[in-house]
C-alpha angles and dihedrals in degrees: 000000000000112000126205113196111200104218133002100226133116095307107025091038091052100048093035090048092051090051090049089048087056089054097253120153099260131164124181119222103214142155123258096266095051092045090055092048094050092047090057105034103019122219113305125191121190110195140157086230093056138308123246136189118199111188115217099347115204112272136176134192120227093246091054099055108116103156140048127254130216095229132022112199105200115201105158127129117265093248089056096049097105094052091042091055091051090050100050099032093095088059093059114098132170092280099038119124120206117210112187121198098187123131118248130028110260094084090068091063092045093050094043091052089057103033105021118201093000087087123094129186117253141182131182127194110200140124109215141139143175117258126214090277090054092248121142114252115196105202104193138019092257113106111149129159118190124186141166148144115295090232092052098246122144097235130184091246091055089051089049091053090047088055091048092053094043110109095020115124097257138062108273112179133168120220136196087207100052094138090056090050090050093049091049091055093045093050090049093050094045093050093046093046090048090053095049091047093049092047093040090224143103127264091250093057094044093051 
């Protein structure tokens, strides 16, 4: 299965990089600046579960997409969803599956309105960032990616993705309750963000 990872930042770069490390067919959809960075330095992941350096990972610009992919792994920020959709839309064919890893719930409706049943539910649990050298820094040992059909069925395409993720250096697990998983994460984030805003402080200082 050919995988298009939208973005090569702290989330997409991590999970896409781990798939590439496991010799999966992965291409990163990036902008010109990020493509140039990756061509020179490669994709570097620093992690307590094991570092990896992937020289010159495959990348593509939006204007150069001329074929469909089996899986689109969408890892953009919510405010960038509209432009991300426009960028990866040419990669969506009749058999493409879209797996979004955004926080919140609204993006599911937006994606489903455009792409219909191609959209799965998805949730990732990871703490990662980019350092000054634009390398991915994985901060804890947690690196989980959950996915599943929005109606809870155990479909063949979900099983195919589970096979694809098997053997990659992170926890990839399908779920028949993916919407519940997504809501649990969103409630946690909303409560935590509300606390930090009210206290005008960071999580580290509050804890």
